[in-house]
VOPALUM-197392 format. One record per residue (C-alpha): residue number from 1; residue in one letter; y, z, x. Coordinates in steps of 0.02 Angstrom, whole numbers, plus 50000, padded with zeros to 5 digits. Each point is the difference from the previous one (the first is absolute). Example, Ala and Ser with C-alpha at 12.3 -4.5 7.8 and 13.67 -1.06 7.14 Angstrom:
% VOPALUM-197392
1  A  49775  50390  50615
2  S  50172  49967  50069
END
This chain:
% VOPALUM-197392
1  M  51160  49445  56587
2  K  49968  49979  49809
3  K  50067  50178  49977
4  L  50161  49971  50098
5  L  50018  49837  49903
6  F  49983  50090  49832
7  L  50120  50138  50051
8  A  50134  49874  50055
9  L  49982  49908  49850
10  C  50015  50165  49894
11  S  50160  50052  50106
12  F  50073  49830  49969
13  G  49966  50007  49809
14  F  50078  50164  50005
15  A  50168  49953  50086
16  V  50001  49836  49882
17  E  49983  50110  49852
18  V  50144  50111  50052
19  D  50111  49864  50044
20  N  49973  49921  49825
21  I  50033  50162  49904
22  Y  50156  50013  50108
23  E  50078  49832  49963
24  E  49953  50022  49822
25  A  50106  50158  49998
26  Q  50143  49924  50089
27  A  49996  49858  49867
28  L  50000  50126  49861
29  E  50149  50098  50081
30  N  50095  49840  50021
31  Q  49981  49960  49809
32  G  50071  50177  49961
33  K  49836  50073  49948
34  Y  50018  50155  50108
35  K  49868  50111  49905
36  E  49856  49869  50027
37  A  50057  49965  50182
38  M  49996  50192  50038
39  I  49826  50009  49933
40  L  49943  49868  50119
41  Y  50091  50072  50146
42  K  49912  50164  49980
43  K  49829  49907  49994
44  V  50049  49923  50168
45  A  50046  50173  50070
46  N  49840  50064  49939
47  L  49903  49861  50072
48  K  50086  50032  50169
49  V  49954  50179  50010
50  S  49933  50041  50177
51  K  49829  50075  50030
52  E  50074  50159  50067
53  D  50114  50013  49846
54  K  49859  49969  49873
55  Y  49894  50132  50087
56  V  50142  50138  49997
57  N  50039  49961  49819
58  D  49819  50010  49942
59  L  49978  50166  50114
60  N  50160  50077  49919
61  E  49940  49955  49819
62  K  49835  50082  50043
63  Q  50082  50156  50072
64  N  50117  50007  49844
65  S  49858  49992  49882
66  E  49919  50139  50093
67  F  50163  50099  50003
68  E  50031  49982  49823
69  S  49824  50060  49961
70  F  50027  50153  50107
71  T  50171  50046  49921
72  T  49928  49976  49829
73  L  49845  50106  50033
74  K  50085  50161  49975
75  R  50086  49943  49840
76  D  49840  49952  49935
77  F  49916  50160  50038
78  Y  50155  50087  49913
79  Q  49968  49888  49838
80  K  49822  50018  49994
81  E  49951  50171  50073
82  I  50148  50116  49974
83  D  50009  50091  49840
84  K  50173  49977  49921
85  T  50101  50135  49913
86  E  50100  49997  49846
87  D  50168  50001  50099
88  K  50066  49841  50082
89  S  50105  50086  50135
90  T  49847  50094  50055
91  N  49889  49853  50001
92  E  50130  49903  50109
93  N  49994  50160  50113
94  I  49813  49989  50014
95  K  50008  49816  50032
96  Q  50105  50030  50150
97  I  49895  50142  50066
98  V  49839  49877  49989
99  T  50074  49834  50052
100  K  50125  50076  50141
101  E  50136  49873  49946
102  F  50150  50082  50075
103  D  50100  49852  50043
104  I  49993  50021  50184
105  H  50020  49844  50106
106  P  49980  49956  50185
107  Y  50169  50012  50086
108  K  50002  49953  50188
109  K  49848  49939  50093
110  N  49839  50105  49968
111  Y  49895  49963  50154
112  L  49867  50078  50120
113  L  49990  49949  50192
114  P  49834  50078  50057
115  A  50049  49946  50178
116  T  50171  50002  50071
117  Y  50036  49993  50189
118  T  50162  50070  50083
119  F  50027  49921  50171
120  N  50112  50152  50054
121  N  49905  50146  50085
122  I  50065  50161  49908
123  E  49956  50160  50054
124  D  49877  50101  49885
125  R  49972  49839  49898
126  E  49861  49877  49982
127  N  50046  49815  50011
128  I  49877  49957  49865
129  E  50039  50067  49825
130  T  49984  49956  49819
131  T  50167  49978  49893
132  F  50004  49986  49817
133  Q  50147  49998  49874
134  V  49991  50048  49801
135  S  50144  49948  49901
136  F  50035  50011  49815
137  E  50135  49989  49866
138  K  50026  50074  49829
139  P  50135  49920  49891
140  I  50101  50126  49905
141  Y  50122  49907  49893
142  H  50034  49810  49969
143  N  50169  49929  49942
144  L  50075  50177  49980
145  F  50183  49942  50047
146  G  49982  49813  49928
147  F  49978  49913  50163
148  D  49815  49961  49978
149  E  49975  50125  50136
150  T  49845  50102  50045
151  I  50009  50180  50061
152  S  49849  50053  50094
153  A  49938  50141  50109
154  A  49891  49950  50147
155  Y  49892  50090  50137
156  T  49945  49925  50176
157  Q  49889  50077  50122
158  K  49957  49935  50168
159  S  49870  50099  50100
160  F  49936  49987  50179
161  W  49824  50053  50027
162  Q  49942  50036  50175
163  V  49806  49948  49965
164  A  49960  49982  50179
165  K  50049  50180  50038
166  S  49876  50145  49984
167  S  50018  50082  49832
168  A  50091  49836  49951
169  P  50173  50078  49949
170  F  50146  49931  49898
171  R  50133  49993  50139
172  E  50146  49944  49881
173  S  50033  49956  49816
174  N  50168  49941  49944
175  Y  50047  50032  49814
176  E  50138  49911  49899
177  P  50028  50043  49831
178  E  50144  49898  49912
179  L  50094  49976  49845
180  F  50072  49823  49974
181  V  50067  49879  49871
182  Q  49974  49818  50018
183  I  50107  49877  49913
184  P  49967  49812  49972
185  Y  50133  49864  50045
186  D  50037  49829  49943
187  K  49826  49912  49996
188  E  50100  49841  50053
189  S  50065  50080  50152
190  S  49895  50022  50171
191  L  50040  50193  49964
192  K  49860  50039  49893
193  A  50024  50198  49989
194  Y  50073  50154  50090
195  K  49947  50178  50024
196  I  50090  50159  50012
197  S  49898  50148  50058
198  A  50003  50183  50057
199  M  49863  50031  50129
200  H  49932  50151  50102
201  S  49899  49975  50152
202  S  49897  50140  50081
203  N  49851  50034  50107
204  G  49971  50169  49917
205  K  50002  50096  50165
206  D  50123  50144  50057
207  G  50058  50058  50169
208  E  50022  49875  50134
209  E  49887  49868  49915
210  S  50100  49993  49841
211  R  50082  49840  49951
212  S  50094  49978  49827
213  L  50143  49909  49937
214  N  50079  49939  49834
215  R  50067  49823  49971
216  L  50084  49893  49880
217  Y  49968  49820  50009
218  L  50043  49831  49913
219  E  49872  49860  50014
220  G  50010  49822  49943
221  Y  49870  49872  49960
222  F  50043  49810  50040
223  Q  49873  49861  49970
224  F  50008  49832  50077
225  S  49839  49912  49921
226  D  49864  50085  50090
227  I  50099  50098  50116
228  F  50075  50171  49960
229  V  50140  50081  50094
230  I  50014  50187  49983
231  P  50150  50092  50072
232  R  50028  50186  49991
233  V  50142  50113  50059
234  W  49992  50189  49992
235  Y  50114  50150  50005
236  R  49928  50159  50076
237  I  50048  50163  49901
238  P  50078  50115  50129
239  E  49913  50164  50045
240  S  50064  50158  50081
241  K  49965  50003  50186
242  D  49884  50150  49989
243  K  49899  49912  49868
244  D  50003  49812  50073
245  D  49826  49956  50075
246  N  50051  49838  50071
247  P  50192  49985  50026
248  D  49979  49843  50106
249  F  49906  49910  49855
250  E  50120  49856  49988
251  D  49995  49967  50189
252  Y  49817  49941  49981
253  Y  49990  49937  49814
254  G  50177  49933  49984
255  Y  50077  49986  49817
256  G  49889  49876  49922
257  D  49852  49874  50022
258  L  49950  49826  49952
259  T  49840  49941  49922
260  L  49951  49814  50011
261  L  49844  49947  49891
262  Y  49915  49831  49989
263  A  49868  49975  49869
264  Y  49874  49852  50033
265  K  49864  49981  49878
266  Q  49903  50162  50010
267  H  50082  50052  50165
268  T  50156  50099  50040
269  F  50101  50005  50159
270  E  50124  50159  50002
271  L  50124  50034  50132
272  L  50096  50162  49998
273  L  50150  50009  50126
274  R  50105  50161  50041
275  D  50137  50031  50120
276  N  50122  50124  50047
277  L  50132  49855  50032
278  K  50056  50077  50175
279  F  50005  49843  50103
280  N  49998  50100  50172
281  E  49872  50101  50096
282  N  49981  50117  49842
283  N  49930  49860  49897
284  K  49847  50060  49898
285  G  49896  49923  49853
286  A  49830  49942  49938
287  V  49912  49857  49943
288  E  49848  49997  49882
289  F  49893  49846  49960
290  T  49871  50014  49854
291  W  49878  49863  49963
292  T  49891  50017  49833
293  F  49870  49873  49973
294  P  49855  49963  49879
295  L  49831  50079  50049
296  P  49844  49887  50012
297  E  49906  49968  49833
298  F  49865  50138  50034
299  L  50132  50129  50025
300  H  50123  49946  49867
301  A  50063  50119  49866
302  K  50135  50014  49880
303  N  50165  50028  50087
304  V  49917  50046  50177
305  Y  50069  49898  50146
306  G  49968  50003  50193
307  M  50149  50066  50093
308  F  50062  49988  50173
309  Q  50155  50093  50058
310  Y  50102  50014  50174
311  F  50130  50127  50029
312  Y  50119  50004  50148
313  G  50150  50126  50015
314  Y  50069  50165  49933
315  G  49951  50088  49845
316  N  49815  49947  49968
317  S  49995  50192  49930
318  L  50131  50130  49981
319  I  49921  50091  50141
320  D  50025  49849  50109
321  Y  50179  49953  49940
322  D  50058  50016  50174
323  R  49849  49937  50092
324  E  49957  49809  50028
325  I  49836  49956  49938
326  N  49897  49846  50019
327  N  49863  49998  49874
328  V  49886  49869  49921
329  G  49871  50044  49848
330  L  49877  49895  49895
331  G  49933  50050  49829
332  I  50021  49966  49812
333  A  50149  50004  49880
334  L  49961  50055  49822
335  S  50181  49945  49932
336  R  50135  49894  50068
END
């Protein structure tokens, strides 16, 4: 009982302290002393930080410190252990070789879903498999044309691994190299940036299982507070009939897609929508929902999150561009 009374008194005292500081800040603001008022408002905000926020902030600070130590480790090794030459250019070359700083960044999500389950029963295919994606970007030029634009090359690979099958073969891998320019827009506008890209998609196979196409696309990035809206439209570069692996591609993929992303604390909720816009019996499309979430403290690592993904529709992979797939997976995301 005494403990409860003590906690109640502490809580009451804390609430009174917050209210008093807030009233003082309002009084300063009414007097036109905005700088002093802002300092007190910030103090109130800090006092009202939730336990969850405090835990996440402390954890991020710890991980950032560890990450910075890791990234500086190679630089320290170069400075302390590697013999320098008399030529500055040669030294820079050796430094890059030792530190591996090639300015390569994550592009799309990098993730590993050790366990995915496809509800469809497909001949010569196990329902359980592992799916992973690697994606990175290499900036090439910045502000070359004076629009503050960035010209980059990127590569994305998504692989489907039949781990439940004897010999555990990779049944399908999709490769997407692309070259694009991303241009920032007015920061006061909801449209933050747009991207123009030339992209090749292929599964690297030949014969009847070959799937490949080339596209040009335009993508926009709109922000409404913690909600992002990313529409994309594409144009498929025509191929001759004898070289076209999938002439009816647009019947299943349509001419674009729409991504909706909601960020809440350390969670992201992402919805991808695709439709061929044929509002009849030939309507085809896809929906993909992805949720990334913070891992428990004992599993937490820098930029590693839990990931849940659900897909329903056409085009889960290039080989399945014309097959309806119902699939769910769970794993980790290494970038978002």
